[in-house]
N, C-alpha and C positions, 0 to 999 in steps of 0.2 A: 707309210701305209699308202699303197697305190691301188685304190679301188676306183671303179668308174665314177662313183659319186661319193664325195666326202661331205659330211655335214660340218659346216663351219658356222657356229652361232657367234658371229663377230658383231660387236657393237662398236660403231664408229661415232665418236662425238666430235662435233665441229662448232666453232664459233668464228667470229670475225677474224681473229688473229691466228687461227690454226686448228689442227685436229690431231687426234691421237688414235692409233690403231692398237687394239688389244690383241697381242699374239696368242696363238694356241699354245697350250702347255702340254708336256708329255711327262711320263714317269721319269725320264732321264733328265728333265729340266725344261727350260724354255727353248722353243724352236722358233725359227723365222716364220712370220705369218705368211699364209698362202695368198694374201691379198695386199697389194700396195695401194697407197692412198696419197693423193696430192690435193691440197686445198688451195684455193685462190679466191681473192676478193677483187672483183672487177667493177669499175664504174661504167654504167650504161648511159650512153648519149646517142643522140640522133644527129646525123649529118645528111646533107643533100649531095649526092654524087651522080653526075650525068643526069640530073633532073629527077632522080629517084631518092626517096628517103631510105637510108640504111642505118642499121644499128651498129654502133661502134663500142667495143669492150676494151677498156684500158685498165691496166694494173692500178689498183687504188693507191698504191704507194707513190704513183707518179702523177696523181691528180689531187686537186683540192677537194676534199669531201666536206660539204656543208649541209645544213638542213635542207631537205628536198632532193638531195642527190639519190638517184636510184642505184642500188648495188646488186650485183649478181654474185652470190656466194656459192661457189662450186666445189664439189668433191669428185675428183676423177679417180677411178679405181680400176685395178686390173687383177685378174686371177693369174698369179705367177706359178701356180702349182701345175702338176701334170694331170690332174683330174678335175672333174667338175666340183663346184662348191654349191651347197644348197643351204637355205635357211639363213641368209645374210640379212642383218638389220643395220641399215645406215641411218643414224640419227643426226640431226642438225638442229641446234638451238637457234632461235631467233634472238639476236642481241637486243637487250632492252632499249638500246639507243636507236633502234630501227622499228619500222612497222612492216609486218609481213604483207606481201602482195600475192605471190603465187609460187607454186613448186612445179618442177619438171624433172624427168629422168629419161635418159636415152636408151635404157635397157628394156626389152620386152618382158612381160610377165611380172611387172612390179606392182605391188599394192602400196598406195600412198596413204599414210595416216597422219593425223594432226593431234596436237595437244594444247591445252591451255594451262595445265598444271605441271608439265614435265614428267608426269608419272603414268597417266592413262592416255592411250592413243586410240583413235577411231577414225573411220573414213568420214569425209566431209559429206554433208554438213554436220558439224558438231552442234549439239543441243545443250542448253542449260536451263535450269529452273530459276525463275525470278518471281519475286512477290510484288504484286501491283495492287492498287486500291481501285475497286470497281463498286460503284454505288455505296461507298462508305465502308466496304468490307475488304479485308486483305485476302487476295486470291493468288494462288501459285499457278504460274503458267510456264509451259516449255516454249522457249524461243531459240531461234537459230543464232549460234555464235558467229559474229562477224569475223572474216579471215584476219582482220587487223588485230584481233585479240589472240591469235595463235602465238604460242611461245616456242613451238618446236614442230619438226616434221620427222617422220620415220618412213623410210622406203624399205619395204620387205621384198627382197630379191629372191625369188623362188629358186633360180638356178643360174649359175655363172660358169660357163664352160672354160676349160683350160685355155689360157691366152686371151680370153674375152675381156673387154674393158667397156667402161661406160662412164657417164657423168650424170650426177644428180645435182640439182641446184635450186636455190630459192632466190626470189627477187624480193628486196626489201627497200624501203625508203628511209633515209636518215631523218630522225625527228629533229 
């Protein structure tokens, strides 16, 4: 099907060790996905070069990862079809052995959402209801969820043109 815009409701799941791409299915069977995906886990360090601090990203398999290590978990994707794709959802879980810091994406027109339960996603800041005691009475209050409580991120990519690629990533600290 070569239409100017193809709807691809693809959900990509990622964790520290890898990711999976769910291919589109047809009446004739399973076809190759119109989207490629490459996952990487990188250790983030700072170095001074020529008197300036620079960020250095190193493959995590080549560095010792200990508590306090900052990781960049990336998903690089590319539309390998001949038409535009729309409605792409890229999901990334925050590994329980890490604490979420921030999310980023290099593609324009992306809506970033977060979750604490892995089921419901919403734009930041997330809110939760807590019960507190005030003047001897139990009272429910809505409070902002700290980013360190996020368990996953979803990037909703409105449109990805043929041949277009991008990278979405989270920063997390090893517990």
